[in-house]
C-alpha positions, 0 to 999 in steps of 0.5 A, a space after each residue: 626838788 619839784 618845780 610849782 606851776 602858778 595858775 594865772 588869771 587866764 588859768 584859775 586856780 583853786 576856783 578863782 582867778 587870782 594867779 601866782 602865790 595867790 591862786 585861789 579864790 582869794 577874796 581878800 582886799 587887803 592881801 596884796 594880791 591883784 584888786 581886780 582879781 580879787 573883785 573878781 573872785 568875791 563875785 565868783 563867790 557871792 554866785 555861789 550863793 546867788 547873790 551879786 557881789 556887792 552883798 558879800 560883806 567883810 571887814 579890815 580884821 584887827 585881832 580884836 573883838 569888835 563886831 558890827 551889826 550889818 543892815 546894808 553892804 558897805 563899799 570896800 573903801 568903808 571896811 570897818 575894823 572888826 572881827 565879827 559881823 551880824 546881821 539878819 538882814 535876808 540877801 547879805 553874806 557874811 565873809 570871814 577871811 582867815 590863813 591860819 586863824 579860825 573862821 567861825 560862821 555862826 547861826 540861829 536859822 529860827 531868828 534868820 540870824 547869822 554871823 561870822 567871826 575871825 578867830 585868831 588866838 588873840 581874838 579868841 582869847 579876848 572873847 571875839 567869838 562871845 562878843 559875836 554871839 552877844 550882837 546875834 543876840 541883840 537882833 533876835 538870836 537866841 544863845 541856846 539856839 546858836 550853832 556854830 562851824 569853824 572853817 580850816 585853820 591850823 591844826 594843834 601839831 603845827 601851832 608851836 608856841 613858846 613858853 610864855 604863850 599859854 600864861 596868857 591864857 591861863 591868867 584868863 581861865 585856868 582850864 584853858 590848859 587842856 589846849 596845850 600839848 608839850 611840843 618836841 622842843 623843851 619849854 614849848 607848847 602845841 596850841 589847839 585853837 580850834 579847840 
């Protein structure tokens, strides 16, 4: 068995200062990582955008459809419970955190409106992306100009779900059957979250 070497704060891993199982540029205050390391990581991320760390805004994500319009940054202690943020204020960076869920970044560059959304299966099914687009339109974006990018997330070959899972989606939209393939295990499916 191969041994795994973890980065320490004095030996940054994957672009950040977090060590142990968080050896990365972990920006999630709710992850269980050392809060000082997370704050330093967030400062590194913000610096990549030429912004001070307090201009990087994120939420306490809850797998829902609540979207916040950001007019000014908030303190970490005041993080709202939401899965989407939108802004038209220059100099604010919107952050979204994900493990296997899909981080989605949106922009209408002509209107100067940006959005960030957390796309777990519950939120995607409930309409998080649609709510984020709607919030962007409210502050000046045009839906036909919005472009989106989906960040790294779990892929269909790795996302096995039980037999009841596709029924949740079919109840909302029968066309969603296209996002499920039969899994090797009988009665189970492979789900295409990015799709």
